N, C-alpha and C positions, 0 to 999 in steps of 0.2 A: 516612206512617209508621203502621204498625199500632199498635193500642192497647196491646198487650202490649210492644212495643218502646219506646213512649213511657214506659210504666210502669217498664220495666227501666232506662231512661236516668235517669229521676227518682230511682229507688231507688239506682242505682249512684252518682249524684252525691252524694246524701245520705250514703250509706255511706262513700264516699271522704272526704268532708269530716269525718265523725265519726271514722273510723279514723285520720285524720291529726291528730287533735286531742290536746291535753294531757289532756283528760278520758278519752279512750279509753286512752291510755297509763297513766294512773293506775288505771283499772279493771283493765287487764291486769296491771299490777304488783301490784295488790291481790290478784288471783286467785292469782298465783304465790306471793306471801307467805303467803296463807291455806293454799294447798296445802302449802307447805313446813312451816308450823307444825303441820299435821295429821299430818305424817310420824310423829312418835312415837306418836300416838294409834292409827295403823294399822300400827305396827311397820315402817314403811318397806317395806312388802310390795310384791309385784308388782302387785296390783290398784291400790294407791295410785299407783304409777308409771304404770300403764296409763291412769289417769284423765287425767293431764296430757299424756301422749303422744298419746292419742286426741284430746283437745280441741285441742291445738296443731296436730295433723295436719289435722283438719277445717277449722280456721280458716285455716291456710296454704293448703289446697286452694282454699277459696273466695276468699281474697285474691288468688290468682294471676289469677283471672278478673276480679276487680274492678280490679286494677292494669292488666291488659291493656286492659280497656274504657276506663279513664281515659287511658291512654297513646294509644290509638287516637284518642279524641276530641281530645286535646291536639295530637297530630301533625296531624290533619286541619285543625284550626283554624290552626295555625302555617303549614301549606302554603297555605291560603287567604289568609292575611295576606301571606305572601311573594309569592304570585301577584299579589295586588293591588299590592304595591310594585313588582314588575317591570312590570306592566301600566301603572301610572301614570307610570313613568319613561321618557320618550320615547326616549332612546338605548338602553334595555335590549333585550336579545334576547328577544322574546316567545315564541320557540320553546322557551324554558326553562320556561314556565309549568307544565307538567305532567310534570316530570322523574320524579316518583315512579311514573308509569305506564309508563316505559320498561323494556325488558329490560336485564339486566345488561351485555350486550355493548355496547348503545347507550350506556349510562351510562359504560362504560369509554372508549369513543371520545370522548365529550364531555369527560371528565376529562382525557384525554391532550391534547386540543386546548387546554384551558384551562391545563394545565401548560406547554405550549409557549408560549402567550401570556405567561405569568408569567415564563418563562425569558428571552424576548425583552425583556421590560420590565426585568428585572434586568440584562441585558447592556447595555442603553442607559444605565441609571443608574450602572453601574460597580460596584465592590465594595461589599458591604453594610457599613454602619457596625457596628463592634464585632466584625466577623468576624476570625478568627485566621488 
C-alpha cells in the first residue's frame, strides 16, 4: 500500500473515531449555540446565515467521503470474516466465498436457488407457527 494511502487510512480512522464521539457532538453543538447567540449581534443578516450554511456544507461534503471510507473498510472486514466462517465450516458451500464479486444476474440466480431451498424446507416442516 502506498504511503499516502496508509496515511489516509490512519487519518480517516482517527477522524471517524473522533466525529463519532460525544466530544465532537459537544463541539458541534457549541458552535451552533455560539452561532445562534451571535444572531442579534449581526442582525440575523445574510452573511451571518451564510457562515453556518457554508460551514455545514463543507463539513457534510467531507463527511460523505469519510463515512464511505469507513463503510468500505467495515464491509470488507465483514466479508473476510464471513468468508472465513464459510471456509471453516465443512458442509458449507465454498463457492459462496466471494459473492460480492459476482454480477447482479449471478446473484439473482443464487438467491432464487436459496429461496427454492427455503420453500422446500418450509413445505417439509408444515405450516409455520403463528401463521394466520
